[in-house]
TORTI-701078 format. One record per residue (C-alpha): residue in three letters; x, y, z. Coordinates in steps of 0.25 Angstrom, whole numbers. Layout:
N
(pt ALA (X Y Z)),
...
***
This chain:
378
(pt UNK (1 1 -1)),
(pt UNK (4 13 -4)),
(pt UNK (0 27 1)),
(pt UNK (4 41 -2)),
(pt UNK (2 51 10)),
(pt UNK (3 66 3)),
(pt UNK (-5 76 13)),
(pt UNK (-3 90 14)),
(pt UNK (0 98 28)),
(pt UNK (-13 100 38)),
(pt UNK (-10 114 40)),
(pt UNK (-4 119 54)),
(pt UNK (-5 104 60)),
(pt UNK (3 94 52)),
(pt UNK (14 94 39)),
(pt UNK (9 87 27)),
(pt UNK (21 76 30)),
(pt UNK (13 76 45)),
(pt UNK (1 72 38)),
(pt UNK (7 61 28)),
(pt UNK (16 54 41)),
(pt UNK (3 54 49)),
(pt UNK (-7 48 39)),
(pt UNK (5 38 35)),
(pt UNK (4 34 50)),
(pt UNK (-12 30 47)),
(pt UNK (-10 24 36)),
(pt UNK (2 16 42)),
(pt UNK (-6 12 55)),
(pt UNK (-16 4 45)),
(pt UNK (-5 -1 33)),
(pt UNK (8 -1 39)),
(pt UNK (15 -7 28)),
(pt UNK (10 4 18)),
(pt UNK (19 12 9)),
(pt UNK (16 26 13)),
(pt UNK (22 38 4)),
(pt UNK (22 51 10)),
(pt UNK (21 64 2)),
(pt UNK (17 76 10)),
(pt UNK (12 87 3)),
(pt UNK (9 101 0)),
(pt UNK (3 111 -8)),
(pt UNK (15 121 -8)),
(pt UNK (13 129 5)),
(pt UNK (17 125 19)),
(pt UNK (21 111 22)),
(pt UNK (27 111 7)),
(pt UNK (41 110 11)),
(pt UNK (40 101 20)),
(pt UNK (31 91 12)),
(pt UNK (41 90 0)),
(pt UNK (52 87 10)),
(pt UNK (43 76 16)),
(pt UNK (41 70 5)),
(pt UNK (54 71 -5)),
(pt UNK (63 74 6)),
(pt UNK (75 85 5)),
(pt UNK (79 94 18)),
(pt UNK (70 104 26)),
(pt UNK (76 117 28)),
(pt UNK (76 129 35)),
(pt UNK (79 145 33)),
(pt UNK (77 157 42)),
(pt UNK (69 166 34)),
(pt UNK (61 180 33)),
(pt UNK (46 176 38)),
(pt UNK (34 183 31)),
(pt UNK (35 197 42)),
(pt UNK (49 197 40)),
(pt UNK (51 188 55)),
(pt UNK (62 176 52)),
(pt UNK (54 162 50)),
(pt UNK (61 149 48)),
(pt UNK (56 144 35)),
(pt UNK (59 129 29)),
(pt UNK (60 124 16)),
(pt UNK (64 112 7)),
(pt UNK (77 105 1)),
(pt UNK (75 96 -9)),
(pt UNK (89 86 -14)),
(pt UNK (86 92 -28)),
(pt UNK (88 106 -25)),
(pt UNK (74 110 -23)),
(pt UNK (71 120 -13)),
(pt UNK (56 118 -6)),
(pt UNK (51 131 -1)),
(pt UNK (38 136 4)),
(pt UNK (34 151 6)),
(pt UNK (26 147 21)),
(pt UNK (37 143 27)),
(pt UNK (44 157 26)),
(pt UNK (32 167 24)),
(pt UNK (21 158 27)),
(pt UNK (8 163 36)),
(pt UNK (11 155 46)),
(pt UNK (25 164 50)),
(pt UNK (14 175 53)),
(pt UNK (5 175 66)),
(pt UNK (-8 180 61)),
(pt UNK (-9 190 68)),
(pt UNK (3 196 61)),
(pt UNK (1 193 46)),
(pt UNK (3 204 37)),
(pt UNK (2 202 21)),
(pt UNK (6 214 19)),
(pt UNK (21 213 24)),
(pt UNK (23 198 25)),
(pt UNK (35 194 16)),
(pt UNK (40 181 8)),
(pt UNK (53 184 11)),
(pt UNK (56 172 17)),
(pt UNK (51 163 7)),
(pt UNK (61 172 -2)),
(pt UNK (73 167 9)),
(pt UNK (68 153 8)),
(pt UNK (71 153 -7)),
(pt UNK (85 159 -6)),
(pt UNK (88 148 3)),
(pt UNK (84 138 -9)),
(pt UNK (93 146 -16)),
(pt UNK (103 145 -8)),
(pt UNK (101 129 -7)),
(pt UNK (104 128 -24)),
(pt UNK (90 126 -24)),
(pt UNK (85 124 -40)),
(pt UNK (71 123 -39)),
(pt UNK (62 129 -28)),
(pt UNK (48 126 -25)),
(pt UNK (41 135 -17)),
(pt UNK (27 132 -11)),
(pt UNK (17 144 -9)),
(pt UNK (7 146 3)),
(pt UNK (5 149 17)),
(pt UNK (13 162 14)),
(pt UNK (11 174 24)),
(pt UNK (16 184 14)),
(pt UNK (6 195 1)),
(pt UNK (20 201 -5)),
(pt UNK (20 192 -20)),
(pt UNK (33 184 -15)),
(pt UNK (40 199 -15)),
(pt UNK (47 195 -1)),
(pt UNK (52 183 -8)),
(pt UNK (58 189 -18)),
(pt UNK (64 200 -9)),
(pt UNK (72 187 -1)),
(pt UNK (77 184 -16)),
(pt UNK (82 198 -18)),
(pt UNK (71 206 -25)),
(pt UNK (70 221 -20)),
(pt UNK (55 227 -21)),
(pt UNK (55 243 -21)),
(pt UNK (49 254 -20)),
(pt UNK (46 268 -30)),
(pt UNK (59 271 -20)),
(pt UNK (68 258 -22)),
(pt UNK (65 255 -8)),
(pt UNK (63 240 -5)),
(pt UNK (48 235 -3)),
(pt UNK (46 231 12)),
(pt UNK (41 219 14)),
(pt UNK (25 212 10)),
(pt UNK (18 213 -1)),
(pt UNK (11 228 3)),
(pt UNK (25 234 1)),
(pt UNK (24 228 -16)),
(pt UNK (14 239 -17)),
(pt UNK (26 249 -18)),
(pt UNK (34 242 -26)),
(pt UNK (42 248 -37)),
(pt UNK (53 240 -41)),
(pt UNK (60 225 -41)),
(pt UNK (74 224 -40)),
(pt UNK (76 209 -44)),
(pt UNK (91 212 -44)),
(pt UNK (94 205 -33)),
(pt UNK (85 193 -34)),
(pt UNK (93 179 -32)),
(pt UNK (98 174 -46)),
(pt UNK (97 158 -41)),
(pt UNK (82 160 -44)),
(pt UNK (86 160 -59)),
(pt UNK (90 145 -56)),
(pt UNK (79 140 -48)),
(pt UNK (65 134 -51)),
(pt UNK (54 138 -42)),
(pt UNK (41 131 -40)),
(pt UNK (31 137 -32)),
(pt UNK (21 127 -26)),
(pt UNK (6 135 -24)),
(pt UNK (-7 130 -22)),
(pt UNK (-13 143 -26)),
(pt UNK (-16 150 -40)),
(pt UNK (-19 163 -35)),
(pt UNK (-14 178 -43)),
(pt UNK (-4 186 -36)),
(pt UNK (-17 198 -35)),
(pt UNK (-31 200 -36)),
(pt UNK (-43 194 -27)),
(pt UNK (-34 179 -30)),
(pt UNK (-21 185 -27)),
(pt UNK (-12 184 -16)),
(pt UNK (-17 196 -9)),
(pt UNK (-33 194 -8)),
(pt UNK (-33 177 -6)),
(pt UNK (-22 175 3)),
(pt UNK (-19 189 10)),
(pt UNK (-29 188 21)),
(pt UNK (-24 176 27)),
(pt UNK (-10 182 26)),
(pt UNK (-14 195 36)),
(pt UNK (-20 205 23)),
(pt UNK (-33 212 26)),
(pt UNK (-42 217 17)),
(pt UNK (-35 230 13)),
(pt UNK (-21 223 13)),
(pt UNK (-25 212 4)),
(pt UNK (-28 224 -6)),
(pt UNK (-15 231 -6)),
(pt UNK (-7 218 -5)),
(pt UNK (-15 214 -19)),
(pt UNK (-11 229 -25)),
(pt UNK (5 228 -18)),
(pt UNK (6 215 -26)),
(pt UNK (0 218 -38)),
(pt UNK (9 229 -39)),
(pt UNK (21 219 -35)),
(pt UNK (16 211 -47)),
(pt UNK (15 222 -57)),
(pt UNK (28 226 -53)),
(pt UNK (33 211 -55)),
(pt UNK (27 211 -68)),
(pt UNK (35 225 -74)),
(pt UNK (48 219 -68)),
(pt UNK (46 204 -74)),
(pt UNK (38 206 -86)),
(pt UNK (27 196 -81)),
(pt UNK (16 197 -71)),
(pt UNK (16 185 -64)),
(pt UNK (4 190 -54)),
(pt UNK (-8 181 -61)),
(pt UNK (-1 169 -61)),
(pt UNK (-9 157 -52)),
(pt UNK (-2 155 -41)),
(pt UNK (8 168 -40)),
(pt UNK (-3 173 -27)),
(pt UNK (2 162 -19)),
(pt UNK (9 163 -6)),
(pt UNK (5 179 -5)),
(pt UNK (10 182 -20)),
(pt UNK (23 175 -18)),
(pt UNK (20 165 -30)),
(pt UNK (20 177 -38)),
(pt UNK (36 182 -35)),
(pt UNK (40 167 -35)),
(pt UNK (34 166 -52)),
(pt UNK (38 180 -56)),
(pt UNK (51 182 -50)),
(pt UNK (56 165 -47)),
(pt UNK (50 159 -59)),
(pt UNK (42 149 -51)),
(pt UNK (35 139 -57)),
(pt UNK (21 136 -48)),
(pt UNK (15 124 -45)),
(pt UNK (4 119 -38)),
(pt UNK (11 116 -23)),
(pt UNK (4 101 -22)),
(pt UNK (11 95 -36)),
(pt UNK (23 103 -33)),
(pt UNK (23 96 -20)),
(pt UNK (18 82 -26)),
(pt UNK (30 82 -36)),
(pt UNK (41 83 -26)),
(pt UNK (36 73 -16)),
(pt UNK (33 65 -28)),
(pt UNK (18 63 -25)),
(pt UNK (14 55 -40)),
(pt UNK (25 47 -38)),
(pt UNK (20 43 -23)),
(pt UNK (5 40 -27)),
(pt UNK (10 31 -38)),
(pt UNK (4 16 -35)),
(pt UNK (0 21 -22)),
(pt UNK (-12 16 -14)),
(pt UNK (-19 30 -8)),
(pt UNK (-14 43 -6)),
(pt UNK (-18 51 6)),
(pt UNK (-16 66 6)),
(pt UNK (-23 76 16)),
(pt UNK (-23 91 21)),
(pt UNK (-28 100 33)),
(pt UNK (-43 103 27)),
(pt UNK (-49 97 14)),
(pt UNK (-60 105 7)),
(pt UNK (-65 109 -8)),
(pt UNK (-53 122 -7)),
(pt UNK (-41 110 -7)),
(pt UNK (-46 105 -23)),
(pt UNK (-37 120 -25)),
(pt UNK (-21 116 -24)),
(pt UNK (-23 108 -10)),
(pt UNK (-13 94 -8)),
(pt UNK (-22 84 -7)),
(pt UNK (-30 86 -20)),
(pt UNK (-16 87 -28)),
(pt UNK (-11 74 -20)),
(pt UNK (-24 69 -25)),
(pt UNK (-21 73 -39)),
(pt UNK (-8 67 -40)),
(pt UNK (-15 52 -33)),
(pt UNK (-26 52 -42)),
(pt UNK (-16 52 -55)),
(pt UNK (-10 42 -49)),
(pt UNK (-23 34 -44)),
(pt UNK (-21 34 -30)),
(pt UNK (-33 37 -21)),
(pt UNK (-31 49 -11)),
(pt UNK (-35 51 2)),
(pt UNK (-36 65 8)),
(pt UNK (-35 67 23)),
(pt UNK (-38 83 29)),
(pt UNK (-39 89 44)),
(pt UNK (-53 93 38)),
(pt UNK (-60 92 25)),
(pt UNK (-68 105 23)),
(pt UNK (-81 107 14)),
(pt UNK (-80 102 -1)),
(pt UNK (-68 92 1)),
(pt UNK (-75 83 -4)),
(pt UNK (-72 88 -18)),
(pt UNK (-57 85 -15)),
(pt UNK (-63 69 -21)),
(pt UNK (-64 76 -34)),
(pt UNK (-49 79 -34)),
(pt UNK (-44 66 -31)),
(pt UNK (-46 65 -16)),
(pt UNK (-53 51 -14)),
(pt UNK (-57 53 2)),
(pt UNK (-55 65 12)),
(pt UNK (-55 64 27)),
(pt UNK (-52 75 38)),
(pt UNK (-44 68 51)),
(pt UNK (-55 73 62)),
(pt UNK (-60 63 70)),
(pt UNK (-70 71 75)),
(pt UNK (-73 87 81)),
(pt UNK (-59 94 86)),
(pt UNK (-53 107 85)),
(pt UNK (-43 111 74)),
(pt UNK (-32 112 82)),
(pt UNK (-36 98 87)),
(pt UNK (-37 96 73)),
(pt UNK (-23 98 69)),
(pt UNK (-16 94 82)),
(pt UNK (-21 80 80)),
(pt UNK (-19 80 65)),
(pt UNK (-9 71 63)),
(pt UNK (-16 59 72)),
(pt UNK (-28 62 65)),
(pt UNK (-21 60 52)),
(pt UNK (-15 47 56)),
(pt UNK (-27 42 60)),
(pt UNK (-36 45 49)),
(pt UNK (-25 39 39)),
(pt UNK (-26 26 49)),
(pt UNK (-40 26 45)),
(pt UNK (-40 27 32)),
(pt UNK (-30 16 31)),
(pt UNK (-40 8 37)),
(pt UNK (-51 11 27)),
(pt UNK (-41 8 16)),
(pt UNK (-38 -4 23)),
(pt UNK (-55 -8 25)),
(pt UNK (-57 -5 10)),
(pt UNK (-46 -11 4)),
(pt UNK (-48 -24 12)),
(pt UNK (-32 -23 15)),
***
C-alpha cells in the first residue's frame, strides 16, 4: 500500500510538515507496513520554505534583516543543492511581525525581503524562488529594490522615506547602483492571487485594510502606487502594473516583474514541482491533503485543489482533512477531492481546536484508515 500525504499548514497551529507527520502517524496505527510518502505543500505564502525543505531536502538558513517597520527581525530562507534559493517574503516582511495596533500600510517597507535576495546572491544563487503572501507592506516592492541598490528620489533629488505613501512624491528612479548579479539569476515568483497593482482589485484596495490602512489611506496608497507605476513605465518603456499577480504582497510582485524580470507561477504548482509530487503519486493508492479551512474559496488557487489536480491526472483518489468545513465546501468534489472531513469531534473553542490539531489529525487519519481497511476488505 502506498499513501501520499500532501497537506498545507494549519495557519497559526501546525506547519505543513507537522500536519503531514500527524496524518502519517494515524494511518500507520492501522497499516504499520504502509509506504507513506510525505510531501508537505504550500501555495507560496508563509510556510513555503519549510515545506520545500521538508519535501526535497536542503539547508535552512537565517539572517537578521529589517522588519516591516524597520525593526530587526530574524528571517529564514532555504538553500537547495542545485544553487536554488527559496525565499518567502513573509519571513522578512510579513504581517505577523507587526502587532495589530502598530500596523501601518503607509510606511511599512519590503526592505528585508530585498536583504534576503541579496543574501541569496552572496551564496551564489542561480535561481531564486520568491513566495509572495502574508505581507505587512504596501510599497510595490520599492523597499526590496532599495535594499538591492536602487534609489527613489523626489523633485529635489532627496531620497524618499520608506513606505508606499512616499511614492506619491517620486520624481526619478536611479538604478545605477542596482546589484549587477541580478542579471545572471532567474527569479520565479510563487503567488496564488491574480490582482493587478492598482484600481478596485489592486493591492491597496483589496489588501490594504488588513494591514492597517483606513479608507482614506487606501485611496492615497492606490494613487501613490499608480504614480509609481507611471514613473516606472516612463523609465523602462513598458507598463507592468496591469499584469495579473503584480498586486500580490502589497505590490511586491510589480517590482519583481518590472526590475527582476520575474516569471510568475501559481504557488502550489511551483512547490509541487520542487517536491516531486507528480512523481510521488504514480502508483499510489490514495492521497491525503488538508488545510486549516476548506470552503468554496478554496477553489481559487489553494493547496488542496492544486494537489487534487495532480492526483487526479494520475488516477489517484483524494481525501481532504480540514480544521473546519465552511460554506460551499462541497464544490471541491467537482475539483478532484473525493471526500472531505473536519477534525473536530465535538464543540470547542478556536483556541482549543488549534492547540489540539495534531492529536485530532492523527485520530481522524486513523479513522480513515479503519474505514479504508473495511472498504477494501483488508
